[in-house]
N, C-alpha and C positions, 0 to 999 in steps of 0.2 A: 923274671928275666933269666934266671938260672935254668929254668925248664927248657929254654931254647937250646942249651948245650946238649940236651938229650933228644929233643924232638927233631932237630934238623938232621943229625946223622941217622936217626931211626927212619925218617922219611926217605932219605937217600937210599938206604939199604932196602927199604920196602919197594921203591921204584925199580931198582935193579933186580930184585927178586921177581917182581911182576913181569918185567921185561924178559927175564930169562925163561920164565914159565910160558909166556906167550910165544917166544921164539921156539922153544921146544915143541909146543903144540902145533905150530905152523909146519915145522920140519917133519913131524911125525905123521902128518896127514889128518889131523883132527878137523880141519876145515875143508876137506875135499867135498866136492859136490857129488852126491850119490844119486840124485834124481835127474840132473841135467843130461847125461848121455842117453837116458831112456826117452826123454822128451825130444832130443835131437834126432833120434831114429824115427820117431813118429812124425816129426815136422820136416822131414828131408825134402828139399826142393830140387834135387838133381833132376835134370831133364833127360839125361842119357840112361839107357837101359834097354832090356829086351822089350820088343813090342812097339817101339817108337821108330818112326821113319827117320831117314837122314835129315829131312827138312824139319821135323819136330825137334830133333836133338840140337839143332842150331838155335832154338828158342824163338823161331819166327812163327808166330801163330796166325799171321795173315794168310788167308787163302784166296786164290783167284776165284773169279765168279764161276769158272768152269769146274772148279773142284767142289763147289757148294751143291749139295743135293737138295733139290726143291721138291716138295710134296704136291 
């Protein structure tokens, strides 16, 4: 029973120490995503840009029958 007088304060100190180390690591950028921005560039879904018509930029992919080229 007397060991609890040592273990409880020791565990509280350990919890605060782990919390402080975790807080420091988050604030210093240890958990930053290094691969995500590269994937976002490759998977970009923007419809605006050079080479697109005004109709295409609005996102309307439906074409009239007169616009469809038939072979």
